[in-house]
Structures are given as structure tokens and as C-alpha cells.
Steps between C-alpha positions, in 0.01 A plus 500: 500500500687713246606736764652220702673363193645849416629540857669162490654557155631841623650327804675260280643776279600689809697197634654447155606852462641520860723201413600657162553863593790583736331782689167327581450261788195307616530286823239242396202403304241630747689836482471488124113444533485795737700718253260400221198592715644836615609573137147432381357729770743776423438476135128522577502783738826707479605472142186676352551790733871525402408477135245781548742737677776431252288509178676813346844335547363175368355665189831699442709179524246308278418264778851405604455660844270205577814300536612728776160465664526117487843528661353717775226237562775229526691715748180548706443119499865482626415742789181313601608132479762358731712245323477666158785745421596695183844664524439810300293699264654362183466148614131579577463633137649174359294286736177676403577471131583126511203440739266670247640296205481167683153574636376586153639168369367288777161664513457450128593137535253458790222657320529264202459197717 
């Protein structure tokens, strides 16, 4: 049940950020749910591999390179999901930062209840 709740909360955040950020578009709510599912799968499968391969750079930048990895994951979601578009790398960085912040807030609120 918590997985489904997290997917739905992530979809809500994706729709909110798509309406708020000028370089991100989502065509509908179902697309946002698909974006949340693909994002969860890529974070589960691809992100650990990227972190492993870029570990020296991540250590040298004191973990800040993880922001770049998150942006790459967002751009991969853009490539896989029709109806979800991110206009560029820097918008993907901003989107991933805001998505992480809102997910943390919503997940902590959901766990309390």
C-alpha cells in the first residue's frame, strides 16, 4: 500500500511541478502516474549503476554529482514516456531538486498518518 501511495504522491508532485516550471510539460494525470512508475523503476535499476560508475567523481564533489545523476534520470524518463517533456538539462536539474524536496515533505507527512 505504501508503494501505491508513494507513486500517487509522486504523480501529484509531477503535475504540480509541470504547471509551475516553464520547461516541463505533462499531458495528463495518467501520464504523471506513468512518469512516477518509470521514475521509480529507473531509480531502482539504473541509478545504483550510475552511482557506482561515477563514485570517484561523487566523492570528489562531496556528493553534489548525485544532482547530475538525478537530472540524467529525469531526462531518461523524458525519453521513455510520451507526454512528458523536459526542455533541457538545467530544467531537469531544477525539476529533480524540487521533486526531491516535495517528495520528502509529502512522504514524511504520509508516514505520520
